[in-house]
N, C-alpha and C positions, 0 to 999 in steps of 0.2 A: 466544380467538384463532382458533377454527374458522371464523369468518366472514371471516377475513383470508387463509386459505389454501385454495386450490382443491385438494381432495384427489384429484380426478380427474387432474390434471396435476402435482401436487406443486409448484405454483408459487403465487406471491403475488398478491393483488389488485393492481390498477393503482396505487392510492394507496400501499399498503405497498411495492410494488416501487420506486416513485419515491423513497420514503424510504430504502430500503436502498441504491439506486443512489447516493444522495447521501452515504452514510456508510460503505459497506462494499464492498471489491473483490469482484467476482463471478467465478466460475470458468467458463471457456469452453473449447471445443475448436475448433481450426482443423484442417481436413483438406485435403490436396492429393490429389485422386483421380488415380490414374495407371493406365495399362495397361502391362503388362510382356510381354516375349517369353518364349519357353520357357526361356531362361537366367536370367530374373529381371531383365533390364535394362529400364529405363523407356523405352518407345517413344512414349508419348503422355501429355500432362498435360491434365486437364479443368479448365476455368475457367468459372464461371457469369457471366452478365450479369444484374445485378439492381440494385435501388435500395439504395445504401449508407446507413449510419447518418447520413451528412452530407447525405443527400438527392440525391446525384449518382447517375447511372447508371454503374456501374463493372464491370469484370471483377473477380471475387472468388473466394476459396477457399470451400469449404464451412465454415460456422462457426455456432456456437450455444452456448447455455448448457448447463451440466450442472445437472440438476434435483436438488433435495434428495432424498437417498436413492438416487440413480442412480449406478451405476458408470460410470467414464469410458469403458470399452469400449462400454457400452450407449448412452451419449450419442453416441459416434462413429457407431455403426451407425444410430441414430435420425436424426441429422442427414444422413448420407450418403443414406439411403433417402428422407428427406423431400425433399432437394434433387435427387437423381439418379433417383428413382423406386424403387419396391419391388423391381425386378428388377436393380438395380445389382450385387448380390452382392459387397459389400465383404469383403475378406480381412483382418479385424482380428485380430491375435494374441490369445490368451487373456489375456495380461498385457501390454498395449501400453506401450511406452516412448516418450515424445515425443522428437523430434530437437532441440527447443528449447522454451523458455518465453518467450512474448511478453507484455509488460505494456502494455496499451492505456490511455491517459490522454486526458482532454479537451484537455490542453495538448500540442501537437506537439513542444515543445522538451524534454520530459522523456525520452522513449524513442524517438521517431520512429514509434511505433505509436499511432494516434489513433482514439478513439471518443468523439465529442462528448457522448455520453449519460452516461458513467461511467468509473470505473477498473475494468478487467477483467484478470484473469490468465488467459492462454490457453495450454493445452498444445497443441503443434503436431505433427502427424503426416503422413507420406506413406502413403497407403493404396491398395493395388492394388484395382481393381474388375474383375470378369470378366464381368458380365452386360450386359444391354441398359440403357443409361442414357438416360432420357427426362426432361428437366427438368420438375419439377412446377410448380404455380402460384406457388411462392415465387420462381422464377427466370424471367427473361425469355428466357434462352437458355443452352445449354451448348455449348461448342465445345472440340474437342480439338486440341492443338498438339503439335508435336515439342518436346522439351526445349529446343532452341536457340530455337525461336520463342517459347516461354513465357518464356524468360529475356531476350528482346529488349527494347530500349528502347521499341519500339512498344507492346508489351503492358504494360510498366511504366507508360507514360503513360496507359493505360486503367484503372489500378488506383489506389485511394486508401487512406488510413489506414495506409500502410506495408506493405500486403499484398504488394506487389511485392518488398520486401526479404525477407519471410517465404518467398515462393515461391522466391527465389534461394537462401536458406538450405536449404530442403528439397531443391532440386535438387543443391546441393553435398553434402548429407548422403547422397544415393544415388549420388554420383559422376557426375552428369549436368549439371553447370554448365559451359557452354562457355567 
């Protein structure tokens, strides 16, 4: 089995990954990066512009797999730093608790969360960042919106796979859904 697992990244070979995706739900994290004021109120919401799993260019949340042997907290930090840059300085609690769990399916009628590649179970978080955020090569752009702008129909129209719904749930969780 050692030839099927990349020990440097704790991930599977492309062929084995395709087989697993066809048969087993994968664990993901979704993170809504936010900036907060001195009282802890969300003032800005960061959204990426990138190529979605369906091939479209969309506004997206920070998202990615949890690797074998990786703590959820470490996966959150890894994906936030990968997408927002190493100086994003995410404030992830020692023992983070998701505000919801989203199940992504290839079939849009099952849950409203869609990933055409597979069934994925995603733990969703709102994560404050305090540093300089510069999108990395994974993202085409990073834009900051007020909570009201982020929850708008205009931004929802730019998102795919149900991530607009997840964004609104996260904003409601922190008391910022207009």
